[in-house]
Backbone of each chain as ProteinMPNN parsed JSONL, in Angstrom:
{"seq_chain_A": "GQQVMQIPQYQHVQEGEDFTTYCNSSTTLSNIQWYKQRPGGHPVFLIQLVKSGEVKKQKRLTFQFGEAKKNSSLHITATQTTDVGTYFCAGPRGGNEKLTFGTGTRLTIIP", "coords_chain_A": {"N_chain_A": [[4.894, -4.144, -23.114], [4.134, -7.021, -21.047], [0.731, -8.025, -21.054], [-2.232, -8.753, -19.3], [-5.393, -9.773, -19.708], [-8.794, -9.842, -18.68], [-12.016, -11.24, -19.134], [-15.514, -11.543, -18.487], [-15.702, -8.028, -17.457], [-17.517, -7.474, -15.496], [-19.947, -9.544, -13.894], [-23.17, -10.594, -13.396], [-25.076, -12.902, -11.718], [-27.764, -15.21, -11.173], [-28.31, -16.758, -8.047], [-27.128, -20.039, -7.852], [-26.744, -20.366, -10.544], [-24.214, -20.98, -13.082], [-20.831, -19.715, -13.421], [-18.282, -18.147, -15.319], [-14.998, -16.969, -15.81], [-12.581, -15.533, -17.964], [-9.159, -15.513, -18.87], [-6.558, -13.904, -20.536], [-3.318, -13.832, -21.825], [-0.762, -11.749, -23.233], [1.63, -12.89, -23.676], [3.396, -16.044, -23.546], [3.008, -18.019, -20.655], [4.756, -19.191, -17.761], [3.428, -20.135, -15.609], [0.13, -19.845, -14.142], [-1.736, -17.944, -11.888], [-4.491, -17.731, -9.607], [-6.628, -15.501, -7.876], [-8.859, -14.421, -5.251], [-10.845, -11.712, -4.303], [-12.707, -10.536, -1.779], [-15.445, -8.225, -1.329], [-14.284, -5.216, 0.046], [-12.113, -6.497, 1.063], [-8.857, -8.15, 0.858], [-6.808, -9.462, -1.832], [-6.813, -13.012, -2.087], [-4.896, -15.86, -2.395], [-5.74, -18.492, -4.579], [-5.042, -20.679, -6.302], [-2.451, -22.298, -8.247], [-1.54, -22.951, -11.567], [0.457, -24.973, -13.649], [1.154, -26.706, -15.768], [0.752, -27.24, -19.289], [-2.527, -27.343, -20.508], [-3.535, -28.123, -18.091], [-5.92, -29.039, -15.587], [-7.586, -28.191, -12.687], [-9.437, -28.801, -9.692], [-11.368, -27.291, -7.135], [-13.578, -28.026, -5.0], [-16.488, -26.535, -5.948], [-15.196, -25.043, -7.841], [-13.48, -24.849, -10.9], [-10.442, -24.841, -12.497], [-8.573, -23.974, -15.368], [-5.805, -24.329, -17.547], [-4.61, -23.148, -20.55], [-3.698, -24.917, -23.591], [-1.67, -23.684, -25.027], [-0.588, -22.19, -23.077], [-1.252, -19.525, -22.717], [-3.682, -18.696, -21.979], [-6.386, -18.898, -19.619], [-8.971, -20.223, -17.496], [-11.599, -19.797, -15.106], [-14.118, -21.56, -13.631], [-17.159, -21.559, -11.962], [-19.41, -23.667, -10.479], [-22.879, -23.73, -9.905], [-23.369, -21.21, -8.317], [-22.934, -19.57, -5.144], [-23.847, -17.297, -2.483], [-21.557, -16.798, -1.102], [-19.616, -16.743, -3.007], [-19.329, -14.257, -4.003], [-17.376, -11.522, -5.184], [-14.233, -10.265, -6.487], [-12.427, -11.771, -9.037], [-9.167, -12.494, -9.838], [-6.709, -13.206, -12.288], [-3.224, -14.006, -12.592], [0.006, -13.609, -13.957], [3.454, -14.62, -14.181], [6.177, -12.284, -14.501], [9.221, -11.677, -15.735], [11.825, -12.258, -13.324], [12.13, -13.279, -9.817], [9.592, -13.715, -8.845], [7.753, -11.761, -9.532], [4.545, -10.533, -10.462], [2.13, -10.023, -13.043], [-1.004, -8.755, -12.803], [-4.268, -9.647, -13.839], [-7.097, -7.811, -15.138], [-9.337, -8.356, -13.697], [-12.483, -9.864, -12.731], [-15.564, -8.948, -11.64], [-17.822, -10.516, -9.628], [-21.205, -10.639, -8.94], [-23.971, -11.779, -7.021], [-27.31, -12.552, -7.482], [-29.798, -12.994, -5.246]], "CA_chain_A": [[5.082, -5.072, -22.019], [3.141, -8.089, -20.883], [-0.613, -7.623, -20.65], [-3.12, -9.853, -18.922], [-6.753, -9.254, -19.787], [-9.841, -10.764, -18.242], [-13.398, -10.962, -19.5], [-15.998, -10.163, -18.565], [-15.286, -7.16, -16.366], [-18.545, -7.665, -14.477], [-20.892, -10.625, -14.172], [-24.241, -10.738, -12.407], [-25.749, -14.175, -11.944], [-28.697, -15.669, -10.152], [-27.749, -17.793, -7.187], [-27.345, -21.358, -8.41], [-26.244, -20.406, -11.921], [-22.771, -21.126, -13.224], [-20.07, -18.493, -13.731], [-16.954, -18.386, -15.88], [-14.169, -15.825, -16.172], [-11.518, -15.926, -18.879], [-7.93, -14.746, -18.713], [-5.711, -14.025, -21.724], [-2.037, -13.143, -21.728], [-0.128, -11.41, -24.503], [2.832, -13.714, -23.779], [3.314, -17.378, -22.959], [3.26, -17.968, -19.221], [5.287, -20.408, -17.138], [2.351, -20.598, -14.743], [-0.934, -18.859, -13.955], [-2.289, -17.984, -10.54], [-5.816, -17.133, -9.437], [-6.882, -14.888, -6.582], [-10.209, -13.923, -5.009], [-10.895, -10.582, -3.39], [-14.055, -10.24, -1.328], [-15.672, -6.779, -1.186], [-13.662, -4.658, 1.243], [-11.011, -7.342, 1.518], [-7.637, -8.169, 0.085], [-6.74, -10.674, -2.656], [-6.401, -14.253, -1.434], [-4.416, -16.844, -3.368], [-6.573, -19.678, -4.694], [-4.41, -21.835, -6.924], [-1.465, -22.073, -9.306], [-1.482, -23.977, -12.611], [1.798, -24.931, -14.232], [1.303, -27.52, -16.975], [-0.109, -27.001, -20.43], [-3.747, -28.137, -20.489], [-3.845, -28.576, -16.728], [-7.224, -28.753, -15.005], [-7.628, -28.459, -11.248], [-10.733, -28.507, -9.091], [-11.494, -27.032, -5.711], [-15.028, -28.085, -4.734], [-17.278, -26.092, -7.099], [-14.364, -24.233, -8.723], [-12.637, -25.582, -11.841], [-9.441, -23.966, -13.108], [-7.993, -24.595, -16.555], [-4.688, -23.62, -18.182], [-4.689, -23.481, -21.957], [-2.626, -25.733, -24.176], [-0.575, -22.798, -25.429], [-0.147, -21.49, -21.862], [-1.491, -18.09, -22.838], [-5.001, -18.37, -21.481], [-6.846, -19.7, -18.496], [-10.349, -19.934, -17.126], [-12.118, -20.224, -13.802], [-15.545, -21.855, -13.739], [-17.807, -21.888, -10.699], [-20.679, -24.365, -10.672], [-23.932, -23.48, -8.901], [-22.84, -20.147, -7.466], [-23.534, -19.272, -3.847], [-23.578, -15.903, -2.093], [-20.17, -16.712, -0.624], [-18.716, -16.604, -4.155], [-19.253, -12.841, -4.384], [-16.055, -10.918, -5.092], [-13.51, -10.064, -7.742], [-11.479, -12.852, -9.311], [-8.015, -12.05, -10.631], [-5.643, -14.112, -12.677], [-1.932, -13.328, -12.557], [1.073, -14.369, -14.592], [4.787, -14.124, -13.836], [6.848, -11.361, -15.393], [10.607, -11.63, -15.319], [12.157, -13.139, -12.213], [11.832, -12.87, -8.445], [8.178, -13.939, -8.542], [6.874, -10.624, -9.846], [3.345, -10.926, -11.181], [1.219, -9.078, -13.678], [-2.365, -9.146, -12.488], [-5.318, -9.353, -14.796], [-7.969, -6.689, -14.828], [-10.315, -8.825, -12.725], [-13.918, -10.005, -13.029], [-16.347, -8.783, -10.414], [-19.014, -11.366, -9.614], [-22.265, -10.365, -7.964], [-24.986, -12.83, -7.004], [-28.68, -12.099, -7.231], [-30.371, -14.086, -4.439]], "C_chain_A": [[3.966, -6.094, -21.945], [1.802, -7.516, -20.445], [-1.426, -8.868, -20.34], [-4.528, -9.29, -18.837], [-7.73, -10.311, -19.307], [-11.18, -10.295, -18.785], [-14.313, -11.971, -18.844], [-15.467, -9.321, -17.409], [-16.234, -7.317, -15.181], [-19.431, -8.844, -14.889], [-21.898, -10.678, -13.024], [-24.958, -12.035, -12.705], [-26.752, -14.419, -10.832], [-27.999, -16.738, -9.322], [-28.112, -19.166, -7.76], [-26.906, -21.488, -9.856], [-24.725, -20.588, -11.922], [-22.137, -19.802, -13.628], [-18.712, -18.883, -14.294], [-16.267, -17.056, -16.155], [-12.971, -16.325, -16.967], [-10.347, -14.959, -18.767], [-7.048, -14.983, -19.931], [-4.459, -13.186, -21.57], [-1.483, -12.858, -23.116], [1.137, -12.24, -24.728], [2.581, -15.096, -23.175], [3.741, -17.317, -21.497], [3.851, -19.282, -18.716], [4.265, -21.0, -16.167], [1.287, -19.51, -14.678], [-1.468, -19.042, -12.542], [-3.657, -17.308, -10.541], [-5.992, -16.661, -7.995], [-8.345, -14.47, -6.5], [-10.126, -12.788, -3.997], [-12.35, -10.313, -3.033], [-14.233, -8.73, -1.23], [-15.102, -6.262, 0.132], [-12.47, -5.437, 1.752], [-9.776, -7.23, 0.649], [-7.6, -9.447, -0.755], [-6.207, -11.856, -1.851], [-6.05, -15.264, -2.516], [-5.314, -18.077, -3.366], [-5.77, -20.882, -5.182], [-3.359, -21.395, -7.934], [-1.514, -23.255, -10.269], [-0.158, -23.836, -13.337], [1.875, -25.621, -15.596], [0.322, -27.119, -18.055], [-1.326, -27.912, -20.373], [-4.194, -28.589, -19.114], [-5.239, -28.142, -16.293], [-7.166, -29.126, -13.528], [-8.992, -28.065, -10.695], [-10.568, -28.256, -7.605], [-12.999, -26.939, -5.442], [-15.792, -27.645, -5.981], [-16.47, -25.264, -8.097], [-13.495, -25.136, -9.59], [-11.739, -24.597, -12.56], [-8.799, -24.717, -14.277], [-6.886, -23.706, -17.091], [-4.641, -24.087, -19.622], [-3.484, -24.26, -22.463], [-1.411, -24.888, -24.554], [-0.012, -21.995, -24.262], [-0.227, -19.979, -22.017], [-2.875, -17.707, -22.328], [-5.41, -19.348, -20.403], [-8.298, -19.344, -18.216], [-10.626, -20.452, -15.724], [-13.622, -20.389, -13.946], [-16.074, -22.215, -12.355], [-19.162, -22.506, -11.01], [-21.638, -24.012, -9.544], [-23.487, -22.451, -7.869], [-23.648, -19.998, -6.173], [-23.15, -17.849, -3.468], [-22.144, -15.724, -1.595], [-19.165, -16.561, -1.765], [-18.55, -15.151, -4.595], [-17.83, -12.309, -4.217], [-15.476, -10.682, -6.467], [-12.454, -11.142, -7.877], [-10.406, -12.33, -10.254], [-7.174, -13.242, -11.058], [-4.342, -13.312, -12.645], [-0.875, -14.225, -13.17], [2.428, -13.789, -14.241], [5.362, -13.217, -14.925], [8.281, -11.242, -14.935], [10.839, -12.555, -14.145], [11.657, -12.626, -10.883], [10.342, -12.873, -8.133], [7.314, -12.695, -8.705], [5.706, -11.132, -10.684], [2.721, -9.734, -11.887], [-0.184, -9.583, -13.424], [-3.292, -8.791, -13.631], [-6.213, -8.245, -14.273], [-9.1, -7.072, -13.872], [-11.721, -8.934, -13.279], [-14.665, -9.929, -11.705], [-17.642, -9.574, -10.531], [-19.982, -10.9, -8.527], [-23.342, -11.428, -8.129], [-26.335, -12.221, -6.672], [-29.382, -13.237, -6.495], [-31.682, -14.619, -5.021]], "O_chain_A": [[2.986, -6.031, -22.688], [1.738, -6.64, -19.583], [-1.324, -9.889, -21.019], [-4.819, -8.437, -17.999], [-7.525, -11.51, -19.5], [-11.439, -9.095, -18.88], [-13.936, -13.129, -18.662], [-14.85, -9.852, -16.486], [-15.817, -7.296, -14.023], [-19.634, -9.101, -16.075], [-21.533, -10.789, -11.854], [-25.405, -12.251, -13.832], [-26.618, -13.915, -9.716], [-27.199, -17.519, -9.836], [-29.266, -19.416, -8.108], [-26.714, -22.6, -10.348], [-24.052, -20.381, -10.913], [-22.811, -18.892, -14.11], [-18.071, -19.82, -13.817], [-16.885, -16.127, -16.674], [-12.42, -17.39, -16.689], [-10.525, -13.753, -18.593], [-6.814, -16.128, -20.318], [-4.514, -12.002, -21.235], [-1.703, -13.623, -24.055], [1.657, -12.29, -25.843], [1.655, -15.278, -22.385], [4.713, -16.647, -21.149], [3.486, -20.358, -19.191], [4.24, -22.209, -15.934], [1.521, -18.381, -15.11], [-1.628, -20.166, -12.068], [-3.939, -16.435, -11.362], [-5.571, -17.317, -7.042], [-8.991, -14.202, -7.514], [-9.44, -12.884, -2.98], [-13.137, -9.907, -3.888], [-13.245, -8.016, -1.061], [-15.397, -6.799, 1.2], [-11.878, -5.073, 2.768], [-9.662, -6.333, -0.187], [-8.286, -10.416, -0.429], [-5.283, -11.721, -1.048], [-6.828, -15.489, -3.443], [-5.618, -18.639, -2.314], [-5.8, -21.954, -4.578], [-3.377, -20.261, -8.414], [-1.529, -24.411, -9.848], [0.299, -22.726, -13.609], [2.593, -25.157, -16.482], [-0.802, -26.708, -17.768], [-1.183, -29.124, -20.208], [-5.143, -29.364, -18.994], [-5.681, -27.031, -16.587], [-6.753, -30.228, -13.166], [-9.619, -27.118, -11.169], [-9.769, -28.891, -6.918], [-13.607, -25.888, -5.638], [-15.738, -28.343, -6.993], [-17.019, -24.826, -9.108], [-12.856, -26.065, -9.095], [-12.214, -23.632, -13.16], [-8.521, -25.914, -14.196], [-7.008, -22.481, -17.093], [-4.632, -25.288, -19.888], [-2.413, -24.262, -21.858], [-0.269, -25.327, -24.416], [0.925, -21.215, -24.431], [0.622, -19.245, -21.512], [-3.203, -16.523, -22.254], [-4.875, -20.45, -20.282], [-8.789, -18.299, -18.642], [-9.996, -21.389, -15.234], [-14.318, -19.453, -14.34], [-15.512, -23.065, -11.665], [-19.966, -21.916, -11.732], [-21.258, -23.998, -8.373], [-23.258, -22.775, -6.704], [-24.851, -20.258, -6.122], [-22.241, -17.264, -4.057], [-21.588, -14.628, -1.66], [-17.991, -16.282, -1.522], [-17.726, -14.851, -5.459], [-17.161, -12.609, -3.229], [-16.145, -10.875, -7.482], [-11.683, -11.395, -6.951], [-10.7, -11.797, -11.324], [-6.956, -14.173, -10.282], [-4.364, -12.081, -12.669], [-0.853, -15.434, -12.941], [2.543, -12.583, -14.024], [5.063, -13.373, -16.109], [8.532, -10.747, -13.837], [10.12, -13.542, -13.986], [10.874, -11.679, -10.813], [9.879, -12.13, -7.268], [6.257, -12.587, -8.084], [5.857, -12.038, -11.503], [2.771, -8.601, -11.407], [-0.519, -10.71, -13.788], [-3.125, -7.771, -14.3], [-6.098, -7.807, -13.129], [-9.749, -6.196, -13.301], [-12.105, -8.192, -14.183], [-14.439, -10.718, -10.787], [-18.454, -9.33, -11.423], [-19.62, -10.784, -7.356], [-23.592, -11.913, -9.232], [-26.478, -11.472, -5.706], [-29.547, -14.323, -7.049], [-32.28, -15.535, -4.456]]}, "seq_chain_B": "DVKVTQSSRYLVKRTGEKVFLECVQDMDHENMFWYRQDPGLGLRLIYFSYDVKMKEKGDIPEGYSVSREKKERFSLILESASTNQTSMYLCASSYLSGYTFGSGTRLTVV", "coords_chain_B": {"N_chain_B": [[-0.004, -20.471, 9.18], [1.042, -18.062, 6.783], [1.503, -14.742, 7.697], [0.815, -11.462, 6.828], [1.234, -8.276, 7.833], [-0.099, -5.096, 7.824], [0.494, -1.864, 8.964], [-1.467, 0.143, 9.289], [-4.966, 0.44, 8.788], [-6.607, 2.426, 7.795], [-5.748, 5.679, 6.684], [-5.225, 9.146, 6.87], [-3.757, 11.814, 5.325], [-2.017, 14.937, 4.875], [-1.471, 16.937, 1.956], [1.835, 17.045, 0.772], [2.997, 15.984, 3.03], [5.304, 13.622, 4.454], [4.968, 10.213, 4.161], [4.751, 7.1, 5.759], [4.321, 3.737, 5.107], [3.936, 0.702, 6.625], [4.953, -2.715, 6.536], [4.895, -6.026, 7.59], [6.062, -9.357, 7.551], [5.768, -12.786, 8.592], [7.004, -15.152, 7.862], [9.551, -15.534, 6.883], [9.933, -14.942, 4.182], [11.516, -14.387, 1.035], [10.779, -12.568, -0.958], [9.113, -9.46, -1.278], [6.438, -7.159, -1.835], [4.989, -4.088, -3.011], [1.878, -2.931, -3.931], [-0.493, -0.799, -5.556], [-3.994, -0.313, -5.593], [-6.52, 0.647, -7.657], [-9.781, 1.687, -8.677], [-10.815, 0.39, -11.756], [-8.224, 0.347, -12.689], [-6.916, -1.774, -11.651], [-4.44, -3.874, -10.057], [-1.38, -2.465, -9.467], [2.116, -2.611, -9.691], [4.358, -1.148, -7.472], [6.896, -1.129, -6.128], [9.332, -3.674, -5.524], [11.039, -6.12, -3.466], [13.689, -8.382, -3.229], [15.402, -9.273, -1.396], [17.109, -8.489, 1.671], [17.839, -5.091, 1.806], [17.815, -5.023, -0.937], [16.199, -3.854, -3.792], [13.798, -3.166, -6.35], [12.435, -1.151, -8.953], [8.971, -1.03, -9.738], [6.15, -0.804, -11.852], [5.104, 1.744, -11.449], [6.834, 3.686, -9.936], [7.25, 6.373, -9.384], [7.409, 9.055, -7.168], [7.477, 7.522, -4.951], [9.378, 5.666, -2.507], [11.278, 2.949, -1.081], [12.098, 0.816, 1.717], [14.085, -1.728, 3.022], [15.339, -2.944, 5.562], [15.375, -5.072, 7.289], [14.624, -8.554, 6.927], [11.956, -9.227, 7.38], [10.491, -6.923, 7.183], [9.079, -4.427, 5.157], [8.999, -1.314, 3.926], [7.006, 1.293, 2.615], [7.443, 4.464, 1.257], [6.1, 7.61, 0.907], [7.315, 10.323, -0.459], [6.531, 13.026, -0.64], [3.456, 13.542, -0.113], [0.761, 13.444, -2.42], [-2.439, 14.356, -3.836], [-3.109, 12.602, -5.878], [-2.109, 10.257, -5.015], [-3.867, 9.095, -3.382], [-5.296, 6.117, -2.505], [-5.742, 2.492, -2.377], [-3.374, 0.645, -0.711], [-1.483, -2.205, -1.041], [0.409, -4.677, 0.494], [2.523, -7.475, -0.119], [3.859, -10.785, 0.27], [6.025, -13.456, -0.821], [7.117, -16.827, -1.566], [8.13, -19.033, -3.725], [5.519, -19.733, -4.345], [2.073, -18.723, -4.415], [1.119, -15.281, -3.756], [0.906, -13.835, -0.484], [-1.202, -11.542, 0.793], [-1.332, -8.479, 2.674], [-3.826, -6.841, 4.733], [-4.26, -4.394, 3.656], [-3.89, -0.823, 3.229], [-5.855, 1.917, 3.311], [-5.301, 4.865, 1.961], [-5.838, 8.279, 2.209], [-5.218, 11.338, 0.769], [-5.312, 14.648, 1.56]], "CA_chain_B": [[-0.277, -19.653, 8.003], [1.81, -16.835, 6.626], [0.745, -13.552, 8.013], [1.379, -10.199, 6.395], [0.545, -7.263, 8.621], [0.105, -3.697, 7.469], [0.358, -1.177, 10.247], [-2.68, 0.954, 9.387], [-6.038, 0.082, 7.864], [-7.007, 3.694, 7.181], [-4.799, 6.76, 6.966], [-5.514, 10.412, 6.203], [-2.569, 12.661, 5.393], [-2.107, 16.194, 4.132], [-0.579, 17.13, 0.81], [3.185, 17.464, 1.11], [3.539, 15.222, 4.154], [6.037, 12.388, 4.198], [4.103, 9.151, 4.687], [5.386, 5.79, 5.865], [3.441, 2.581, 5.209], [4.757, -0.401, 7.108], [4.481, -4.069, 6.238], [5.715, -7.041, 8.249], [5.635, -10.738, 7.308], [6.321, -13.619, 9.658], [7.387, -16.484, 7.377], [10.899, -15.566, 6.329], [9.876, -14.887, 2.717], [12.528, -13.566, 0.378], [10.217, -11.537, -1.825], [8.026, -8.621, -0.781], [5.937, -6.302, -2.905], [3.987, -3.074, -2.761], [0.978, -2.635, -5.036], [-1.639, 0.036, -5.288], [-5.188, -0.792, -6.287], [-7.448, 1.722, -7.963], [-10.902, 1.228, -9.518], [-10.601, 0.483, -13.195], [-6.801, 0.21, -13.035], [-6.424, -3.037, -11.117], [-3.293, -3.88, -9.144], [-0.172, -2.01, -10.148], [3.299, -2.818, -8.864], [5.11, 0.078, -7.201], [8.27, -1.562, -5.86], [9.459, -4.965, -4.87], [12.333, -6.403, -2.863], [13.947, -9.818, -3.252], [16.325, -9.595, -0.31], [17.383, -7.328, 2.513], [18.519, -3.962, 1.154], [17.685, -5.122, -2.393], [14.899, -3.366, -4.238], [13.701, -2.805, -7.761], [11.233, -0.407, -9.282], [7.92, -1.693, -10.477], [5.598, -0.059, -12.982], [4.734, 3.126, -11.102], [7.612, 4.036, -8.745], [7.43, 7.814, -9.226], [6.799, 9.614, -5.959], [7.598, 6.531, -3.876], [10.622, 4.954, -2.261], [11.056, 1.816, -0.18], [13.2, 0.464, 2.605], [14.043, -3.092, 3.569], [16.506, -3.097, 6.428], [15.275, -6.418, 7.85], [13.937, -9.436, 5.989], [10.527, -9.319, 7.633], [9.83, -5.618, 7.119], [9.221, -3.712, 3.882], [8.295, -0.053, 4.123], [6.767, 2.159, 1.453], [7.547, 5.868, 1.677], [5.645, 8.65, -0.007], [8.24, 11.401, -0.106], [5.737, 14.242, -0.479], [2.158, 13.01, -0.533], [-0.087, 14.247, -3.301], [-3.809, 13.839, -3.878], [-3.21, 11.469, -6.809], [-1.639, 9.051, -4.346], [-4.992, 8.516, -2.658], [-5.456, 4.782, -3.074], [-5.564, 1.347, -1.499], [-2.015, 0.115, -0.847], [-1.42, -3.604, -0.629], [1.719, -5.301, 0.618], [2.452, -8.926, -0.284], [5.121, -11.516, 0.305], [5.92, -14.752, -1.502], [8.275, -17.689, -1.741], [7.899, -20.206, -4.58], [4.117, -19.987, -4.606], [1.266, -17.519, -4.516], [1.316, -14.172, -2.833], [0.061, -13.581, 0.673], [-1.385, -10.107, 0.897], [-1.824, -7.87, 3.893], [-5.218, -6.372, 4.67], [-4.316, -3.159, 2.89], [-4.006, 0.497, 3.863], [-6.558, 2.887, 2.459], [-4.699, 6.168, 2.203], [-6.475, 9.458, 1.628], [-4.383, 12.534, 0.862], [-6.222, 15.804, 1.421]], "C_chain_B": [[0.63, -18.424, 7.994], [0.928, -15.652, 6.973], [1.526, -12.341, 7.533], [0.562, -9.11, 7.063], [0.921, -5.878, 8.132], [-0.323, -2.854, 8.655], [-0.945, -0.404, 10.387], [-3.71, 0.469, 8.378], [-6.522, 1.306, 7.088], [-6.029, 4.772, 7.623], [-5.241, 7.993, 6.195], [-4.31, 11.312, 6.407], [-2.794, 13.922, 4.553], [-1.107, 16.212, 2.978], [0.773, 17.649, 1.28], [3.807, 16.723, 2.278], [4.356, 14.044, 3.657], [5.278, 11.263, 4.917], [4.858, 7.831, 4.668], [4.295, 4.721, 5.994], [4.305, 1.375, 5.539], [4.108, -1.745, 6.816], [5.45, -5.069, 6.867], [5.154, -8.421, 7.917], [6.411, -11.66, 8.25], [6.801, -14.989, 9.184], [8.724, -16.511, 6.65], [10.914, -15.567, 4.799], [10.924, -13.957, 2.159], [11.902, -12.343, -0.296], [9.077, -10.776, -1.146], [7.701, -7.566, -1.823], [5.017, -5.23, -2.339], [3.209, -2.817, -4.05], [0.023, -1.528, -4.589], [-2.793, -0.432, -6.156], [-6.163, 0.352, -6.434], [-8.556, 1.199, -8.869], [-10.602, 1.434, -10.996], [-9.159, 0.305, -13.638], [-6.185, -1.066, -12.474], [-5.285, -2.854, -10.135], [-2.044, -3.498, -9.926], [1.019, -2.064, -9.195], [4.086, -1.519, -8.714], [6.596, -0.253, -7.049], [8.23, -3.004, -5.363], [10.885, -5.147, -4.352], [12.521, -7.912, -2.816], [14.975, -10.232, -2.209], [16.52, -8.33, 0.51], [18.241, -6.327, 1.733], [18.478, -4.033, -0.368], [16.285, -4.696, -2.79], [14.957, -3.085, -5.724], [12.397, -2.06, -7.991], [10.24, -1.311, -10.005], [7.456, -0.816, -11.616], [5.358, 1.418, -12.702], [5.514, 3.607, -9.877], [7.692, 5.54, -8.448], [6.683, 8.31, -7.994], [6.896, 8.699, -4.75], [9.048, 6.103, -3.706], [10.313, 3.832, -1.275], [12.306, 1.595, 0.662], [13.004, -0.956, 3.08], [15.349, -3.337, 4.318], [16.545, -4.471, 7.082], [14.393, -7.258, 6.928], [12.427, -9.382, 6.172], [9.78, -8.012, 7.38], [10.134, -4.9, 5.809], [8.363, -2.469, 3.971], [8.17, 0.698, 2.812], [6.724, 3.589, 1.95], [7.035, 6.754, 0.566], [6.406, 9.904, 0.383], [7.507, 12.71, 0.171], [4.349, 13.928, -1.022], [1.4, 14.005, -1.415], [-1.453, 13.587, -3.414], [-3.941, 12.656, -4.835], [-2.603, 10.189, -6.248], [-2.691, 8.492, -3.386], [-5.339, 7.186, -3.3], [-5.489, 3.743, -1.967], [-4.165, 0.783, -1.77], [-1.966, -1.288, -0.241], [0.025, -4.085, -0.62], [1.538, -6.804, 0.449], [3.838, -9.524, -0.11], [4.922, -12.859, -0.389], [7.238, -15.501, -1.432], [7.823, -18.942, -2.458], [6.424, -20.489, -4.879], [3.368, -18.664, -4.596], [1.578, -16.476, -3.472], [0.393, -14.304, -1.622], [0.003, -12.073, 0.845], [-1.717, -9.699, 2.33], [-3.233, -7.349, 3.665], [-5.375, -5.05, 3.93], [-4.383, -1.914, 3.765], [-4.713, 1.42, 2.889], [-6.071, 4.276, 2.84], [-5.487, 7.249, 1.472], [-5.557, 10.644, 1.855], [-5.277, 13.738, 0.58], [-5.431, 17.109, 1.281]], "O_chain_B": [[0.938, -17.838, 9.032], [-0.239, -15.584, 6.587], [2.723, -12.206, 7.788], [-0.653, -9.029, 6.881], [2.098, -5.53, 8.037], [-1.362, -3.096, 9.269], [-1.48, -0.3, 11.49], [-3.367, 0.126, 7.246], [-6.806, 1.233, 5.893], [-5.551, 4.786, 8.758], [-5.589, 7.908, 5.018], [-3.892, 11.547, 7.54], [-3.637, 13.959, 3.657], [-0.049, 15.585, 3.031], [0.847, 18.577, 2.086], [5.015, 16.817, 2.499], [4.12, 13.532, 2.562], [4.987, 11.35, 6.11], [5.519, 7.489, 3.687], [3.448, 4.795, 6.884], [5.269, 1.065, 4.838], [2.886, -1.889, 6.845], [6.665, -4.967, 6.697], [3.946, -8.645, 7.987], [7.538, -11.369, 8.65], [6.987, -15.893, 9.998], [8.989, -17.432, 5.877], [11.82, -16.137, 4.191], [11.198, -12.892, 2.711], [12.429, -11.233, -0.213], [8.197, -11.371, -0.525], [8.563, -7.137, -2.591], [4.353, -5.435, -1.323], [3.781, -2.529, -5.101], [-0.231, -1.35, -3.398], [-2.608, -0.882, -7.287], [-6.582, 0.956, -5.446], [-8.304, 0.361, -9.734], [-10.19, 2.514, -11.42], [-8.892, 0.132, -14.827], [-5.044, -1.396, -12.797], [-5.173, -1.824, -9.47], [-1.699, -4.134, -10.922], [0.939, -1.622, -8.049], [4.436, -0.874, -9.702], [7.438, 0.288, -7.765], [7.215, -3.477, -4.851], [11.806, -4.429, -4.743], [11.617, -8.641, -2.408], [15.371, -11.396, -2.143], [16.141, -7.237, 0.089], [19.23, -6.688, 1.095], [19.059, -3.174, -1.03], [15.301, -5.13, -2.19], [16.017, -2.803, -6.283], [11.393, -2.302, -7.321], [10.606, -2.211, -10.76], [8.263, -0.159, -12.273], [5.406, 2.244, -13.612], [4.895, 3.913, -8.858], [8.152, 5.934, -7.376], [5.5, 8.03, -7.802], [6.454, 9.052, -3.657], [9.843, 6.169, -4.644], [9.223, 3.774, -0.706], [13.392, 2.098, 0.371], [11.91, -1.347, 3.488], [16.319, -3.863, 3.772], [17.62, -4.98, 7.397], [13.522, -6.73, 6.236], [11.691, -9.483, 5.19], [8.549, -8.003, 7.367], [11.29, -4.78, 5.403], [7.14, -2.557, 4.08], [9.1, 0.738, 2.006], [6.057, 3.896, 2.938], [7.482, 6.661, -0.577], [6.162, 10.479, 1.443], [7.839, 13.42, 1.12], [4.096, 14.031, -2.222], [1.402, 15.214, -1.184], [-1.604, 12.401, -3.122], [-4.794, 11.793, -4.629], [-2.582, 9.159, -6.921], [-2.431, 7.528, -2.666], [-5.641, 7.124, -4.492], [-5.296, 4.05, -0.791], [-3.818, 0.483, -2.912], [-2.355, -1.511, 0.905], [0.761, -3.921, -1.593], [0.504, -7.348, 0.836], [4.853, -8.858, -0.315], [3.797, -13.339, -0.527], [8.309, -14.918, -1.266], [7.198, -19.816, -1.857], [6.13, -21.428, -5.619], [3.972, -17.603, -4.753], [2.21, -16.748, -2.45], [-0.727, -14.806, -1.716], [1.028, -11.414, 1.019], [-2.301, -10.468, 3.093], [-3.764, -7.407, 2.556], [-6.491, -4.636, 3.617], [-4.871, -1.954, 4.894], [-4.23, 1.672, 1.785], [-6.394, 4.792, 3.91], [-5.763, 7.142, 0.277], [-5.161, 10.929, 2.986], [-5.906, 13.841, -0.473], [-6.025, 18.18, 1.154]]}, "name": "protein", "num_of_chains": 2, "seq": "GQQVMQIPQYQHVQEGEDFTTYCNSSTTLSNIQWYKQRPGGHPVFLIQLVKSGEVKKQKRLTFQFGEAKKNSSLHITATQTTDVGTYFCAGPRGGNEKLTFGTGTRLTIIPDVKVTQSSRYLVKRTGEKVFLECVQDMDHENMFWYRQDPGLGLRLIYFSYDVKMKEKGDIPEGYSVSREKKERFSLILESASTNQTSMYLCASSYLSGYTFGSGTRLTVV"}
């Protein structure tokens, strides 16, 4: 079945450093979604990318969808303590908006 | 904003009990989902529903059933709770875009 892998599993950065997480799917995706889960919280939808090669920005966050629509990345510039959490990518599987979630990257910030 | 409400934040149940987890959404979404989240295993789909009384199994449906009698409510039922069902349970709803998750129910089966 479809697999969605993310690397790295964990990332510790100094506050102010950049952070990137990578997402790779075993199958071509019609779209890719990104979620953030704060410690003790629930996943919150961040963004959806649909087009091959698409790049979208949300303040310090930059999301990219690969040309082959099998990989994606999330880059955070100049991390802040509010960025702490686990970032998940997710790709559709079959119909009815079912998603396969990636394994997640847990970001911790060293003040 | 879409709101997805899960009835309990924390729940402790005994082995063999029948457990009901309730989820209500207020935006008339067609699709609703139940996931469980475990360390190292990520989010795994248990069941989903794409309309009233319509349901399909996800990846790990064993030991669970669901009910969707009304569009806004999707219930997860643990027929006979077991210790390996101790987990965080997340309900979500969606329509044409990203999921909105509830706050989750942390279930402990003792």
